C-alpha positions in Angstrom: -9.6 5.8 7.4 -10.6 2.5 5.8 -9.6 1.7 2.3 -11.2 -1.0 0.2 -9.1 -4.1 -0.5 -9.1 -3.4 -4.3 -7.7 0.1 -3.7 -5.1 -1.3 -1.3 -4.0 -3.9 -3.9 -3.7 -1.2 -6.6 -1.7 1.0 -4.3 0.6 -1.8 -3.2 1.2 -2.8 -6.8 2.3 0.7 -7.7 4.4 0.9 -4.5 6.2 -2.3 -5.1 6.9 -1.3 -8.7 8.3 2.0 -7.4 10.4 0.3 -4.8 11.9 -2.1 -7.4 12.9 1.0 -9.4 14.5 2.6 -6.4 16.4 -0.5 -5.4 17.7 -0.8 -9.0 18.6 2.9 -8.9 20.4 2.6 -5.6 22.5 -0.3 -7.1 23.4 2.0 -9.9 24.4 4.8 -7.4 26.7 2.3 -5.7 28.2 1.5 -9.1 28.7 5.2 -9.9 30.5 5.8 -6.7 32.7 2.7 -7.2 33.6 4.1 -10.7 34.4 7.5 -9.3 31.3 9.1 -10.9 30.5 11.0 -7.7 28.3 13.8 -9.1 25.9 11.6 -11.1 25.8 9.3 -8.0 24.9 12.1 -5.7 22.2 13.5 -8.1 20.6 10.1 -8.7 20.6 9.2 -5.0 19.0 12.6 -4.2 16.3 12.1 -6.8 15.5 8.6 -5.6 15.3 9.7 -1.9 13.2 12.8 -2.7 10.8 10.7 -4.7 10.2 8.6 -1.7 8.9 11.7 0.1 5.4 11.1 -1.2 5.3 7.9 0.9 6.2 9.6 4.1 4.4 10.0 7.5 1.8 12.3 6.0 0.6 9.8 3.4 -2.8 8.7 4.7 -3.0 5.7 2.4 0.4 4.4 3.6 -0.7 4.8 7.2 -4.1 3.1 6.6 -2.4 0.1 4.9 0.6 -0.4 7.1 -0.8 0.4 10.5 -2.5 -3.0 10.8 0.7 -5.0 10.5 3.2 -4.2 13.2 6.2 -5.5 11.3 5.3 -3.7 8.1 4.7 -0.5 10.0 8.1 -0.9 11.8 9.9 -1.4 8.4 8.2 1.7 7.0 9.2 3.8 10.0 12.8 2.5 9.8 13.0 3.4 6.1 11.6 6.9 6.8 14.3 7.3 9.4 17.0 6.2 7.0 15.9 8.5 4.2 15.9 11.5 6.6 19.5 10.9 7.7 22.0 13.6 6.8 24.0 12.5 3.8 25.7 15.5 2.1 28.5 15.9 4.7 29.7 12.3 4.2 32.8 11.5 2.1 32.2 9.7 -1.2 33.5 6.5 0.3 31.2 6.9 3.3 28.3 7.6 1.0 29.0 4.5 -1.0 29.3 2.4 2.1 26.1 3.8 3.7 24.0 3.2 0.6 25.4 -0.4 0.2 25.1 -1.4 3.9 22.1 0.7 5.2 20.0 2.5 2.6 19.7 -0.2 -0.1 19.0 -2.9 2.5 16.3 -0.7 4.1 14.6 -0.3 0.7 14.9 -4.0 -0.1 13.4 -5.0 3.3 10.5 -2.5 2.7 10.1 -3.9 -0.8 9.8 -7.4 0.5 7.4 -6.3 3.2 5.3 -4.5 0.7 5.3 -7.6 -1.6 4.2 -9.7 1.4 1.3 -7.3 2.2 0.3 -7.2 -1.5 0.1 -11.0 -1.6 -2.0 -11.1 1.6 -4.4 -8.4 0.2 -4.7 -10.4 -3.0 -5.7 -13.5 -1.1 -8.4 -11.5 0.7 -9.5 -10.0 -2.6 -10.3 -13.4 -4.1 
């Protein structure tokens, strides 16, 4: 499936905005865990991760945009792997650590990758 550059730019703009929201939210989750607010932390984390489901393997637009860039595709696949990892059985301390050292960095890397692709598409668009 080929998507026009203008459509790719609009999609990537929305995606990067969403990823910025998720990374901010995950930082808040870490803060909640640190403050002992475990239930709000769990709920917010779950909402953020579930929201990412629409950008999963079955999203044809994601595949069309990211398949042409090996590094971007790899970062997307790593993030999908991370969001599908079991989480509920972890202790609160382990949850906090996992989000801080694995989940948040995975989302941040994917955000940077998406921003890079957006800039490349904007250059092509001109």
